[in-house]
C-alpha positions in Angstrom: 26.9 -16.3 15.1 27.2 -19.8 16.4 26.8 -22.8 14.2 23.2 -23.5 15.0 22.1 -19.9 14.3 24.1 -19.9 10.9 22.2 -23.2 10.0 18.9 -21.7 10.8 19.8 -18.4 9.1 20.9 -20.1 5.8 17.8 -22.0 5.7 15.5 -19.2 6.4 17.2 -17.1 3.7 17.2 -19.7 1.1 13.3 -20.6 1.9 12.6 -16.7 1.7 14.1 -16.0 -1.4 12.4 -18.9 -3.1 9.0 -18.0 -1.8 9.1 -14.4 -2.6 10.1 -15.1 -6.2 7.4 -17.8 -6.5 4.6 -15.7 -4.9 5.5 -12.8 -7.1 5.7 -15.1 -10.3 2.3 -16.8 -9.5 0.7 -13.4 -8.9 1.9 -12.3 -12.3 0.7 -15.3 -14.0 -2.9 -15.2 -12.3 -3.0 -11.5 -13.6 -1.9 -12.3 -17.2 -4.6 -15.0 -17.3 -7.2 -12.1 -16.5 -6.6 -10.4 -19.6 -5.0 -13.1 -21.9 -7.8 -12.6 -24.4 -7.0 -8.9 -24.8 -3.3 -9.7 -25.2 -4.1 -11.6 -28.5 -7.1 -9.7 -29.6 -5.5 -6.3 -29.6 -1.9 -7.5 -30.2 -0.4 -6.2 -26.9 3.3 -6.2 -27.4 5.7 -8.4 -24.9 7.6 -5.2 -24.4 4.5 -3.6 -22.9 3.7 -6.4 -20.6 7.2 -6.9 -19.5 7.3 -3.0 -18.6 4.1 -3.1 -16.8 5.3 -6.0 -14.5 8.8 -4.4 -14.1 6.9 -1.2 -12.5 4.7 -3.3 -10.6 7.4 -5.4 -8.8 8.1 -3.2 -6.0 4.4 -3.0 -5.2 4.2 -6.8 -5.4 7.3 -7.3 -3.2 6.1 -5.1 -0.4 2.8 -7.2 -0.4 4.5 -10.5 -0.6 7.2 -10.0 2.1 5.1 -10.9 5.1 3.7 -14.1 3.4 7.2 -15.0 2.2 8.5 -14.6 5.8 5.8 -16.6 7.4 6.1 -19.6 5.0 9.8 -19.4 5.2 10.0 -19.4 9.0 7.1 -22.1 9.2 9.1 -24.4 6.9 12.3 -24.0 8.7 11.0 -24.7 12.1 8.6 -27.5 10.8 11.5 -29.3 9.2 13.4 -29.0 12.5 10.6 -30.1 14.6 9.7 -33.3 12.6 13.1 -34.4 12.9 13.1 -33.8 16.5 15.9 -31.3 16.3 13.9 -28.5 18.2 13.2 -31.0 21.0 16.8 -31.9 21.3 17.8 -28.2 21.2 15.3 -27.2 24.0 16.3 -30.4 26.2 20.0 -29.3 25.9 18.8 -26.1 27.7 18.8 -23.7 24.7 15.7 -21.5 24.6 13.3 -21.3 21.6 14.3 -17.8 21.5 17.9 -18.7 20.6 16.6 -20.5 17.6 14.2 -17.8 16.5 16.9 -15.1 16.9 18.5 -15.1 13.5 15.1 -15.3 11.9 13.6 -12.6 13.9 16.6 -10.4 13.2 16.6 -11.0 9.6 12.9 -10.5 9.3 13.3 -7.0 11.2 16.0 -6.0 8.4 13.3 -7.3 5.8 10.8 -5.0 7.4 13.1 -1.9 7.2 13.5 -2.7 3.6 9.9 -3.1 3.1 9.3 0.3 4.5 11.9 1.9 2.3 10.7 0.3 -0.8 7.1 1.2 0.0 7.8 4.8 0.9 10.6 5.6 -1.8 9.7 3.4 -4.7 6.1 2.1 -4.7 4.5 5.7 -5.3 6.5 6.4 -8.5 6.3 2.9 -9.8 2.7 2.4 -9.5 2.1 5.6 -11.1 4.2 4.4 -14.2 2.6 1.0 -14.1 -1.0 2.4 -14.0 -0.2 4.5 -17.1 1.1 1.6 -18.9 -2.0 -0.4 -18.1 -4.4 2.3 -19.1 -2.6 3.3 -22.4 -1.2 0.0 -23.5 -2.6 -2.9 -21.7 -6.4 -1.9 -21.7 -6.6 -0.5 -25.1 -9.9 -1.3 -26.8 -11.5 -2.0 -23.4 -14.7 -0.1 -22.4 -13.0 0.5 -18.9 -10.4 2.6 -20.7 -13.0 5.0 -21.9 -14.9 5.0 -18.6 -14.8 8.0 -16.1 -13.0 8.2 -12.9 -15.3 9.6 -10.2 -14.7 12.2 -7.3 -11.2 13.1 -7.6 -9.5 15.0 -4.8 -5.8 16.1 -5.4 -3.6 18.4 -3.7 -1.6 20.0 -6.5 1.4 22.2 -6.9 1.1 25.8 -5.7 -1.0 24.8 -2.9 -4.1 24.3 -4.8 -6.7 21.8 -3.6 -8.3 20.3 -6.7 -11.8 18.5 -7.0 -13.2 16.8 -10.0 -16.5 15.2 -10.1 -15.2 13.2 -13.1 -12.2 12.5 -15.2 -12.2 11.1 -18.8 -8.8 9.4 -19.7 -9.9 9.1 -23.3 -10.9 12.7 -23.8 -8.2 13.9 -21.0 -11.2 16.3 -19.6 -12.2 17.1 -15.9 -15.8 17.6 -15.2 -17.3 19.5 -12.5 -14.0 21.0 -11.2 -13.6 23.2 -8.0 -10.2 24.5 -7.3 -9.2 26.1 -3.9 -6.0 28.2 -4.1 -4.4 28.5 -0.7 -1.7 30.4 1.2 1.1 29.0 3.4 -1.2 28.9 6.3 -3.8 26.8 4.0 -6.4 29.8 4.0 -8.4 30.0 0.9 -7.8 33.2 -1.1 -9.5 32.2 -4.3 -12.1 29.7 -5.7 -12.4 28.7 -9.0 -15.1 26.5 -10.6 -15.5 25.0 -14.1 -17.9 22.9 -15.8 -15.2 21.4 -17.9 -11.3 21.5 -18.0 -9.7 20.0 -21.0 -6.1 19.1 -21.4 -4.6 21.1 -24.5 -1.2 19.6 -24.4 2.2 21.4 -23.6 1.3 21.9 -19.8 -2.1 23.9 -20.5 -5.3 23.3 -19.3 -8.4 24.9 -20.9 -11.6 25.6 -18.8 -15.1 26.2 -20.1 -17.7 28.1 -18.2 -15.3 29.4 -15.6 -16.4 31.4 -12.4 -13.6 32.9 -10.2 -14.3 34.0 -6.7 -12.0 36.0 -4.4 -12.2 35.0 -0.7 -11.1 37.1 2.2 -9.5 35.6 5.5 -13.0 34.8 7.0 -13.9 32.9 4.1 -16.4 35.4 2.6 -16.5 36.3 -1.0 -14.8 39.6 -2.1 -16.7 41.6 -4.7 -18.3 40.3 -8.0 -16.9 36.9 -9.4 -15.2 36.6 -12.7 -17.2 34.8 -15.5 -15.5 33.5 -18.4 -16.8 31.3 -21.3 -13.3 30.0 -21.8 -10.2 30.8 -19.5 -6.9 29.1 -19.1 -6.7 27.0 -15.8 -3.1 27.1 -14.4 -2.5 23.5 -13.4 1.0 21.8 -12.8 -0.6 18.5 -12.9 -0.6 16.0 -15.9 -3.6 13.9 -17.1 -1.4 10.9 -16.1 -1.8 12.0 -12.4 -5.5 12.4 -12.5 -5.8 9.0 -14.3 -3.7 7.1 -11.8 -4.5 6.8 -8.1 -1.8 9.2 -6.8 -4.3 10.6 -4.3 -4.9 7.0 -2.9 -3.1 6.6 0.6 -1.7 3.2 -0.6 0.1 4.7 -3.4 1.5 7.8 -1.4 4.8 8.0 0.3 4.8 8.8 4.2 5.9 12.5 3.5 3.2 12.8 1.0 0.4 11.6 3.0 1.6 13.7 5.9 1.4 16.8 3.7 -2.2 15.7 2.7 -3.0 15.5 6.4 -1.8 19.0 6.9 -4.1 20.2 4.1 -7.1 18.3 5.3 -6.5 19.2 9.0 -8.9 22.1 8.2 -11.3 19.9 6.8 -13.9 17.4 8.0 -12.9 15.5 11.2 -13.8 12.2 9.5 -11.5 12.8 6.6 -8.7 13.8 9.1 -9.4 10.6 11.1 -9.2 8.3 8.1 -6.1 10.1 6.8 -4.4 9.8 10.4 -5.1 6.0 10.5 -3.7 5.5 7.1 -0.6 7.6 8.1 0.1 5.6 11.3 -0.6 2.4 9.4 2.2 3.1 6.9 4.6 2.9 9.8 2.9 -0.2 11.3 2.3 -2.1 8.0 6.1 -3.1 7.4 6.3 -5.1 10.7 3.4 -7.4 9.7 6.1 -9.9 8.6 7.9 -9.8 12.0 4.6 -10.4 13.7 3.4 -13.2 11.5 6.6 -15.1 12.0 6.7 -14.5 15.9 3.1 -15.9 16.2 3.3 -18.6 13.4 6.4 -20.3 14.5 5.5 -21.6 18.1 2.1 -23.0 16.8 3.7 -25.0 13.9 6.4 -26.8 16.0 5.1 -30.5 16.2 7.4 -33.5 16.8 7.2 -36.4 14.6 6.6 -36.7 10.7 2.8 -37.6 11.3 2.2 -34.3 13.1 4.3 -32.0 11.1 1.9 -31.1 8.4 -0.8 -30.5 11.1 1.5 -28.4 12.9 2.5 -26.4 9.6 -1.0 -25.8 8.8 -1.8 -24.6 12.2 1.0 -22.1 12.3 0.1 -20.6 9.0 -3.6 -20.5 9.9 -3.0 -18.5 13.2 -0.7 -16.1 11.6 -3.1 -15.4 8.8 -5.7 -14.6 11.4 -3.6 -11.2 11.8 -5.0 -10.0 8.5 -8.9 -9.7 9.5 -7.9 -8.7 13.0 -5.9 -6.0 11.3 -8.8 -5.0 9.0 -11.3 -4.9 11.7 -8.9 -2.6 13.7 -8.4 -0.2 10.8 -12.0 0.0 10.3 -12.9 0.9 13.9 -10.2 3.6 13.8 -11.6 5.1 10.5 -15.1 5.0 12.3 -13.8 6.8 15.3 -14.3 4.1 17.5 -10.5 3.7 18.2 -7.9 6.5 18.2 -5.7 6.4 15.1 -2.4 5.4 16.5 -4.3 2.5 18.5 -6.0 1.2 15.2 -2.8 1.0 13.4 -0.8 -0.8 16.1 -3.5 -2.8 17.9 -3.2 -5.9 15.8 0.6 -5.7 16.0 0.7 -5.5 19.9 -2.0 -8.3 20.4 -0.1 -10.8 18.1 3.2 -9.8 19.4 2.2 -10.8 22.9 0.4 -13.9 21.7 3.6 -14.8 19.9 5.9 -14.2 22.8 3.6 -16.1 25.1 3.8 -19.3 23.0 7.4 -18.9 22.4 8.1 -18.8 26.1 5.6 -21.7 26.7 7.3 -23.8 24.0 10.6 -23.0 25.4 
């Protein structure tokens, strides 16, 4: 690595570490201020707060990396340009791509790290963070006793579980429908229950239970079994129903792909939404790389007077990626765009825009 590249690399790494820590800390402070009254009113312990934000840290890191990379890259190049260093480098025959090389390579590595953290750690840590929030941080709040509506979970043993509502306080599921499936996802038994209650020690007890046997064509076989009370075999714990583990944002790529295989026999709209989310899990980590690529050329302005204007312009153009990405995903889930196109369209558009302006500035 040449001296110039080392200089840019060191400045970028230092700025990134500062930015990502600062953004996470500011996010934590803002979140704490949202329930600071409850902290004093209910005597929430410092250990509970510290534990919650410890488990929340991977999710916060994943979401802050793109902004930290953008701010760091813009800061480094803004500093170089306002002191006429970028102009001098380009005038000497060195391309702007040469200056960008260490930043783009470093950001690419950060993108890979983001994907690994988001895929391997975020699902488990968010489950624990949500559990701590509900059981320790939100104690005494009416939200804790409120019901979670319309839960769908693909459970252990190839069971598709739907509940009209779940009450975290009573640990009960209401309006439960369970489809038991074989390895080819064909339903062989359907169980419905008015109420399913957690009894502890891994046991769920159903009330007003009806069990239907189903043949390969989806028709009921014989008379249904009717029970006033019957134990329901579920491997899932109340914490899973209380947390957002069925939310694609908190699932790993493998878990979401498994869900997609199950719902592939369901409605086309559900399959389409899951396909968009699945492809987005692959494209999301590269948001940092794209915002850096498109933000840097717009922030380069010579002279101190124009430096702040250039910095603001670079950040603004890069942040436009977010609404474009949101619209693209919405069009994909609505069926206007294919799932793969919806997930990668904003990446391709802004990558082309960034490459064009880097060449132009060179």
